[in-house]
Each structure stands twice: as structure tokens, then as C-alpha cells.
N, C-alpha and C positions, 0 to 999 in steps of 0.2 A: 504494500500500500504506500502511495506517495503522500508526503506531508509537506506543508508549507514551512520553509525555513525562515524563522523570524529574524535572525541575524542578517540574512540576505535582504529581507524586506527593509530593514533599517538602512541598508546601503542605498536603496532607491530613494528613501525619504531624505537622506543626507545630500545626495546629489541634486535632487529636485529642489531642496531648500537653497542650495548654492546657486542654481540656475535662476530661480526667482529673485533672489537677493541681487545677483549680478545684473539682471535685466532692470530692476528698479533703480539701482545705482547708476547704470548706464544712462538712464533717462533723467538722472539728477533729481529724483523724487525721494523725499523722506517717507518713512512708514506713516508718519502722522498725516502728511499731505495726501498720500494715496488713500489712506483710510477715510479721511474727511471728504475728499472729492467724490468717492464712489460708495460711501456707506459700508465699508468693510470694517469689521472690528479690528482695531489696531492690535489688540492682544492676540487675536487669531493669526494675523499677518506675522507678528513677532514670533509666535510659536512655530509657525510653518517655516519661517526663514532660519530659525535656530535648529530645525529638525526635531523639535520636541513634540511635534504633533503629527499624527497620521491624517493628512488632509483628505477631506471628502472630495470627490470628483467635482461636485458643484463649486466648492471653494476654489479649486484650481482653475476652473473655467471663469469664475468671477474675477480672480486675480489677473488672469490672462486678458480678459476683456478690459480691465482697468489699466493694464499696461499696453493695451492695443497690440497684443501679440496673439497669434493664433495658437490654440492649445497644441496642435500637432507640431509646431515649431519647438515648443518646450519639451514635448515628449521625444522629438527627434534628437535634441541636444542630450536629453537624458539617456537615450539609447546609445548615443555615440560615446558617452562618458562611462558607461557600465564596463566593468572588467570583461575581458574576452572570456567566453564560455559561461558567462553569468547565467544562473538559473535559480528560480525561487523554489523549485521542486527538488526535494531530496529523493534520490533514487536508490 
């Protein structure tokens, strides 16, 4: 039986958090500005950027929309940064 590897899942969240944070900084927006402009909870944005939170898909899409970035672009960067042979499923 295959099982989800929690440690591997954390790698995804860490890389995703770095990508979101980098995109926000590239646009020269503070967490506060982004949160205030688009009604995103700053605490949620902070937890996601620190990798402390397992973001819901809707949260990722909302943040992407606020950053004017297509979600597939974020996921493509994520895929490119994952280690070679990365798998969430233990065999």
C-alpha cells in the first residue's frame, strides 16, 4: 500500500512559500499592502510565505490573482525547483 510522505509534502510547501514571497518582493509589495489591497488576511499570507501553513488551493489562487500571476506559472516554477525524482508517494 502506498502512503503519502509528509516530509516530502513539506518540501512542496517550503518551495511554494519561497516562490510566492519572491514574486511579491519582485513587485515591491509588502505583505500589508497586498493584504489590504485584495482583502487577504495578512496572517495567512505570512504563514504561507514562512511555510508554516499548508495553503488551500483557493488561497493560492487568490494570492496569484492579487499578484497578477497565473497559478500555472507558480506551479511550473514549483515543479522546476523540486528535486529530481521527487515523489510524494512512498513505494
